[in-house]
C-alpha positions in Angstrom: 23.6 -2.5 -8.7 23.1 1.0 -9.8 23.1 2.2 -13.3 23.9 5.5 -14.7 20.8 7.7 -15.6 22.6 9.3 -18.6 24.4 6.3 -20.4 23.0 3.2 -18.5 26.6 2.1 -17.7 27.3 0.3 -14.3 28.0 2.8 -11.4 30.5 1.9 -8.7 30.8 3.1 -5.2 33.7 5.3 -4.5 34.3 7.6 -1.5 30.6 7.9 -0.6 29.7 8.6 -4.2 28.4 6.6 -7.1 30.5 7.0 -10.3 29.7 5.6 -13.8 32.7 3.7 -15.2 31.6 4.6 -18.8 30.8 8.4 -18.8 32.0 9.6 -15.5 28.7 10.7 -14.1 28.8 11.1 -10.3 26.2 11.5 -7.7 26.2 11.2 -3.8 24.9 7.9 -2.3 21.7 8.4 -0.3 19.6 6.2 2.0 17.7 4.7 -1.0 21.0 3.2 -2.3 21.8 1.1 0.9 21.1 -2.5 1.1 18.2 -3.5 3.4 18.6 -6.4 5.7 15.6 -8.4 6.8 15.3 -11.0 9.5 12.4 -12.7 8.1 12.2 -14.9 5.0 9.0 -14.9 3.0 7.7 -18.2 1.8 5.9 -18.5 -1.4 2.5 -19.9 -1.6 2.4 -23.7 -2.1 0.3 -24.8 -5.0 -1.5 -28.1 -4.3 -2.9 -30.2 -7.4 -6.6 -30.5 -6.7 -8.1 -31.1 -10.1 -8.7 -34.8 -10.1 -8.2 -35.1 -13.8 -4.7 -33.7 -13.4 -3.9 -36.0 -10.6 -4.6 -39.1 -12.6 -2.0 -38.1 -15.2 0.8 -37.8 -12.6 3.4 -40.3 -12.3 3.2 -42.7 -9.3 5.8 -44.0 -6.8 5.9 -46.8 -4.4 6.0 -45.0 -1.0 4.2 -45.5 2.3 1.3 -43.2 3.0 1.7 -41.8 6.6 -2.2 -41.8 6.9 -3.4 -45.2 5.6 -0.3 -47.2 5.0 -1.1 -47.6 1.2 2.1 -48.0 -0.8 1.3 -46.0 -4.0 1.2 -42.3 -4.4 1.1 -39.6 -7.1 4.1 -37.3 -7.1 5.2 -33.9 -8.5 8.1 -31.5 -8.1 7.9 -27.8 -7.0 10.6 -25.1 -6.8 9.5 -23.4 -3.5 12.7 -21.6 -2.4 15.5 -19.9 -4.3 16.6 -21.4 -7.5 19.9 -22.5 -6.0 18.0 -24.8 -3.5 16.6 -28.2 -4.3 13.1 -28.8 -5.3 10.4 -30.2 -3.1 8.7 -33.4 -4.0 4.9 -33.7 -3.2 3.1 -36.9 -2.8 -0.7 -37.7 -2.9 -1.9 -41.0 -1.7 -3.9 -42.9 -4.4 -6.2 -44.5 -1.7 -7.0 -41.7 0.8 -5.9 -38.6 -1.0 -3.5 -37.4 1.9 -0.9 -35.0 0.4 2.5 -34.6 2.0 6.0 -33.4 1.0 9.5 -34.7 1.2 12.7 -32.5 1.0 15.9 -33.8 -0.7 
């Protein structure tokens, strides 16, 4: 969205120009106003809980560890993608410390 530099009203596209609905200010559309399309999606960095004191306070779940077959793991949720997508649940084995994730 573009906003008017004079009154801060919303500008709309009309006939190759941007026009303010509030005060009538008009300017030509230039290349900086065009939407840019990207083919790549940038993933945000994953934060892993490494502090042993914090891990001990996390809730536990009964789930089988893919590494050692232990059936208890700490778990936590992280929003890794857009807000309209579901959270990712992380698990850390209480026995061997392996960390893995599960998508809903």
